[in-house]
C-alpha positions in Angstrom: 0.0 0.0 0.0 1.4 3.4 -0.9 1.8 6.1 1.6 -0.8 8.2 -0.2 -3.4 5.3 0.1 -5.2 4.5 3.3 -7.9 2.1 4.1 -11.4 3.5 4.1 -13.2 3.9 7.4 -14.7 0.4 8.1 -15.7 -1.9 10.9 -12.5 -3.5 12.1 -13.2 -3.5 15.8 -12.5 -6.7 17.9 -14.6 -7.6 20.9 -11.7 -7.5 23.4 -13.1 -9.7 26.3 -9.9 -10.1 28.2 -11.5 -8.3 31.1 -14.8 -10.2 31.0 -13.8 -12.2 34.0 -14.3 -9.0 36.0 -17.9 -8.9 35.1 -20.5 -9.6 37.8 -22.2 -13.0 37.4 -25.6 -11.3 36.5 -24.0 -9.4 33.7 -22.2 -12.5 32.4 -25.5 -14.3 32.4 -27.2 -11.4 30.6 -24.5 -11.4 27.9 -24.9 -15.1 27.4 -28.7 -14.8 27.1 -28.4 -11.9 24.7 -25.9 -13.5 22.4 -27.0 -14.0 18.8 -28.4 -17.4 17.8 -26.8 -19.3 15.0 -28.0 -18.3 11.6 -27.2 -18.8 7.9 -25.6 -15.4 7.8 -22.2 -15.2 9.5 -21.4 -12.2 11.7 -18.8 -10.0 10.1 -15.8 -9.7 12.4 -13.4 -7.9 10.2 -10.5 -9.2 8.2 -8.7 -12.0 10.1 -10.1 -11.0 13.5 -11.3 -13.8 15.7 -14.5 -13.3 17.7 -13.8 -11.7 21.1 -10.1 -11.4 20.3 -8.3 -9.1 22.7 -5.7 -6.6 21.7 -3.4 -8.1 24.4 -3.3 -11.5 22.7 -2.8 -10.4 19.1 0.4 -11.8 17.5 2.8 -10.8 16.2 2.8 -7.5 18.0 2.4 -4.6 15.7 3.3 -1.1 16.9 1.9 1.8 14.8 3.9 5.0 15.2 2.3 8.3 14.1 4.7 11.1 13.4 2.5 14.2 13.9 1.6 16.7 11.2 3.4 16.6 7.8 3.2 18.1 4.3 1.2 21.3 4.3 0.9 21.1 8.1 4.2 21.9 9.7 2.9 21.7 13.3 4.6 23.8 15.8 7.4 26.1 14.6 10.4 26.4 16.9 11.9 29.7 18.1 14.7 29.2 15.6 12.4 27.9 12.8 12.5 24.2 13.3 9.3 22.4 12.2 7.6 20.0 14.5 6.8 17.7 11.6 10.5 17.0 10.9 11.3 16.4 14.6 8.3 14.0 14.9 9.3 12.0 11.8 13.0 11.7 12.8 12.0 10.5 16.3 9.5 8.0 14.9 12.1 6.6 12.4 14.6 6.1 15.3 12.0 4.5 17.5 11.0 2.2 14.6 14.7 1.2 14.2 15.1 0.4 17.9 11.9 -1.6 18.2 12.6 -3.7 15.1 16.2 -4.3 16.3 14.8 -6.3 19.2 13.3 -8.8 16.8 10.0 -8.9 18.8 7.9 -6.3 17.0 6.6 -5.2 13.6 6.5 -1.5 13.3 4.5 0.6 10.8 4.4 4.4 10.4 1.4 6.4 9.4 3.8 8.4 7.2 7.4 7.8 6.2 8.0 11.2 4.6 6.8 14.8 4.5 3.2 14.0 3.7 -0.1 15.4 5.0 -2.4 12.7 6.4 -5.8 13.6 7.9 -6.2 12.5 11.6 -9.1 10.1 10.8 -6.9 8.3 8.2 -4.2 7.8 10.8 -6.7 6.1 13.1 -8.2 4.1 10.3 -4.7 2.9 9.2 -3.9 1.6 12.7 -7.2 -0.2 12.9 -6.8 -1.7 9.4 -3.4 -3.0 10.3 -4.8 -4.4 13.6 -2.2 -2.6 15.7 -1.5 -3.7 19.2 -0.6 -0.1 20.3 -0.7 3.3 18.7 1.9 6.0 19.6 1.5 9.5 18.2 4.7 11.7 18.4 4.6 15.5 18.7 6.4 18.5 20.0 4.2 21.3 21.2 4.4 25.1 21.3 2.8 27.6 23.8 3.0 31.4 24.2 5.0 31.0 27.4 8.5 30.2 26.1 9.7 29.2 29.6 7.5 26.0 29.5 9.5 22.9 28.7 9.4 19.1 29.2 7.8 16.0 27.8 4.3 14.7 28.6 2.0 11.8 27.7 -1.7 12.1 26.8 -4.5 9.6 26.7 -8.1 10.0 25.5 -10.8 11.6 27.7 -14.0 13.4 27.2 -12.7 16.4 29.2 -9.2 17.8 29.3 -7.2 17.4 32.5 -6.2 21.1 32.4 -6.6 24.3 30.2 -3.2 23.8 28.5 -4.2 20.3 27.5 -7.6 21.5 26.2 -5.9 24.1 24.0 -3.4 21.5 22.7 -6.3 19.1 21.8 -8.1 21.9 20.0 -5.1 22.6 17.9 -4.4 18.9 17.1 -8.1 18.2 16.3 -8.4 20.6 13.4 -9.2 17.8 11.1 -11.8 16.0 13.4 -14.1 14.0 11.1 -13.7 10.7 12.9 -16.8 8.6 13.4 -16.6 5.8 15.9 -16.7 2.1 14.8 -19.9 0.1 14.8 -21.0 -3.4 15.6 -23.0 -5.2 12.9 -25.1 -8.3 13.1 -25.5 -8.3 16.9 -28.5 -7.6 19.1 -28.5 -4.0 20.6 -28.0 -5.2 24.2 -24.9 -7.2 23.1 -23.6 -4.2 21.3 -23.9 -2.1 24.4 -22.1 -4.6 26.6 -19.3 -5.4 24.1 -18.7 -1.8 23.2 -18.4 -1.0 26.9 -16.0 -3.8 27.5 -13.8 -2.9 24.5 -13.5 0.7 25.5 -12.9 -0.1 29.1 -10.1 -2.5 28.2 -8.6 0.0 25.8 -8.7 2.8 28.4 -7.0 0.6 30.9 -4.3 -0.4 28.3 -3.8 3.3 27.3 -3.4 4.3 30.9 -0.9 1.5 31.6 1.1 2.5 28.5 1.0 6.2 29.5 2.3 5.4 33.0 5.1 3.3 31.6 6.1 6.0 29.1 6.2 8.7 31.8 8.4 6.6 34.1 10.8 5.8 31.3 10.9 9.3 29.7 11.8 10.7 33.2 15.3 9.4 32.6 15.7 11.0 29.1 15.0 14.6 29.9 12.8 17.1 31.8 9.0 16.4 32.1 6.1 18.7 32.5 4.5 18.9 36.0 1.9 16.2 36.2 3.1 14.7 32.9 0.3 12.1 32.6 -2.6 14.1 31.0 -5.7 13.5 29.0 -8.0 15.2 26.5 -10.2 14.4 23.5 -7.6 14.0 20.9 -9.1 12.7 17.6 -5.9 10.7 16.9 -6.4 8.6 20.1 -10.0 7.6 19.3 -9.5 4.0 18.1 -11.9 2.2 20.4 -9.9 -1.1 20.3 -6.3 0.0 20.3 -4.5 1.4 23.4 -3.3 4.8 22.2 -1.1 7.6 23.6 0.2 10.9 22.3 3.7 11.8 23.4 4.8 15.4 23.4 8.5 15.2 23.4 9.0 18.8 24.4 8.2 22.3 23.4 9.4 23.9 20.1 8.6 27.2 21.7 11.3 26.7 24.3 14.8 27.3 23.1 16.4 24.5 25.2 13.8 21.9 24.2 14.0 22.9 20.5 17.8 22.6 20.6 17.9 19.1 22.2 15.1 17.8 19.9 17.3 18.9 16.9 20.1 16.6 18.1 20.1 13.1 16.9 21.7 11.8 20.1 18.9 13.2 22.2 16.3 11.7 19.9 18.0 8.3 20.3 17.7 8.7 24.1 14.1 9.6 23.9 13.4 6.7 21.5 15.2 4.3 23.8 13.1 5.5 26.7 9.9 4.9 24.6 11.2 1.5 23.5 11.7 0.4 27.1 8.3 1.6 28.0 6.6 -0.2 25.2 8.5 -3.4 26.1 7.4 -3.0 29.7 3.8 -2.5 28.6 3.7 -5.7 26.6 5.4 -7.6 29.4 2.6 -6.5 31.8 -0.1 -7.3 29.2 1.4 -10.8 28.8 1.4 -11.3 32.6 -2.2 -10.2 32.9 -3.4 -12.3 30.0 -1.7 -15.3 31.6 -3.3 -14.6 35.0 -6.7 -14.3 33.3 -6.2 -17.8 31.8 
């Protein structure tokens, strides 16, 4: 598939029931009673996806990296003129190299060159590829040039603070994403499954965010309260744990300078690689405990 061609928006959501053992007995019973009866028409599960397959058990592990902005959208522009889109792509390529060097992961990028890709297409691409995790890489800018440090964001209906709300508004300029749907299932089953999938994804996203913050703490300064959340369009894949990493501030002269340096980007990528590996190790442990 060429970089210019992305899968159309379609139903590719798995039913992610890894956490179903946490359901009360009454709800498990209701789910069983409401399950669709066998019929001549098979339920469409999406290409290659097994019914009730969890993101934590997909193999081989695929990490989709999303270098922010690109093409006609430069993203934040640094105090000395550096474009965020170039920093994000350079960091993503380095992280891809390090992850693939372990021999344990496949890695795809939403863009591999200076190309504009709508936010919804980035999400659709990760879903079409059946990604295990989605990591979007950015470097922010704010009017206060003294603000610096990395931070990690997960999806939420409401922003954790005013600065994050403003960031989400800037990143969501191309928000045309429409959430995935379930087809061929009774309404009560849809409601239960959708709730389970989103709950599992939120838990996975939070765990990945926590791991990234802990690891990035050794690669450079962090913002105060570096684990944040807001309604980022690019994090709205209902069945893929997703995070957005702001590696620093292009509006801060020190952050811009270190993000321009290849050696620093290698350190940041190494921190993110360790965090992703720790995330999967925990996911494997939890899947084993769940039976």
